[in-house]
Phi, psi and omega in degrees: 000116179280131180236067178297129185303308187281354172292342181274346183280145178290158178256159174213160183264128179221118181051049178064020182235129176283124183237154178272131183277091181275004176285343179295152180216149177217157174238163179287144186306140182305324179300318177292313182304324185271355181271104181301334185273354179283341180246155167219145185288150181212134178257118177292130179275166181304135178068004171288148179232161177307325182289327178285326177293317179296317179298321181288322187265314182266354180075014181204117183294336179290352175279013178300332179301329180290330176292314177299313187293315186287346177247010178054042181269122177248337179244106182292349181268316187246353177272351180251161178297130185270140174290174186303313184294316179298315180297319179298313182298321182295318179298315181294318179296316185281323186241354174096324180190168179294314180301323182297316182291326181286338183254351181273124181271125180271318180192189181236144182219143175305133189260041182293331180292130182079010179297138182273340185268062184296324183232123176237124183289159184300325180295314180294320180298312183290328187263321189253344180267116180300153184305314181298339182264355182290340179293345177275002182236154177226151181279147174247125186258147174247208177303146180056033177054031179274136179287121178274314179198175175248154175216170181302139179287136181272079178229153181245054179295143177229158172211151187296323178204165178275312183217144170240129184232140172249126177255120168277130189229169177209161177059049179286143180263355181185214179236130176285148179258144178297135180078356178284154178274132175246139177260135171265117193240138177225111184063235180271355189257141170267117183277325182199161167237142177209169186252132182287132173250333177201148177202151169213201183280352183243343180205157177226123177264131179226163177219182178055060188276128169247121179116200187248125173238117180251171177281355179279113182256012181299122176055040178241149180216163180255144174228123175284119184286342177259313184277336186076006183289142175235155180201138174285136181267126179260333181203144176240123185237122176279108186277310182224137176229080182289327182233122180290158178302327180288333182267354185302330182295343180265003180235159180214147176286145174259109181278149182303315183296315180296320180298313182293323177300310183297318180295319181294323177296318179299328182295344178291335184264103181248181172227144179247140175282140178309135182302332180298338178271350193298315184292318182294321179294319176303315179296317180296320178300316182298316181294317181297317183287335181274349182288000000 
């Protein structure tokens, strides 16, 4: 039984042409949505498509619409896992280039995953972990609810940036570029790197600060790593401090490329509706769209 998705849509007359009304929309019946046993998880293999999955499971490739509908997929190109070539094109279109995506910080996230300090004994926790940092750890209990040890807390806290700094400047040699990395330099030493969010001839706003930024602006200057622009720093103002310097060890930047790779990997994991519901859903869809 062929169940073409758009065959269920009503037609209308437009400029003496019969057209399919694709503006109609339907969702899967609430009863099915709320039934945990109506779905089962499925990991898409390389080069699989919704039509091949539908043919294999529902016995009809035209039931691919059911795969889309049950996973709320509206864009068949980018809502499904992309192959290498498609993903490369997507990165270039969205970010301009691979280096841009690899260097662009989207936000910051607690870095408990992969942490090496898995076990901290209670003595070390009580004595050596400062109070503001104890929130990054959780107790592991044994018999009689006795704490055996502490480990990094399994939380995915996020923040848009760690620090926002305003540099008042003078004697600029050019124009800083948005999102370029600027170095704060004193003598031969680079004190910090940060990303430009706004600049003009008198000030530079930056975020995503790596390194040490103090209020002392004596004999310090900025260097744009992309534009090559330099400027003398006359004043440093800490605008926002979401993550203190002492807590930075518990956080890591999330780069655009890594974020997109992770998102593309997640798209492999979809859910399929039990085949016993397929015919009834198809009939309900037809009625809903024709109403």
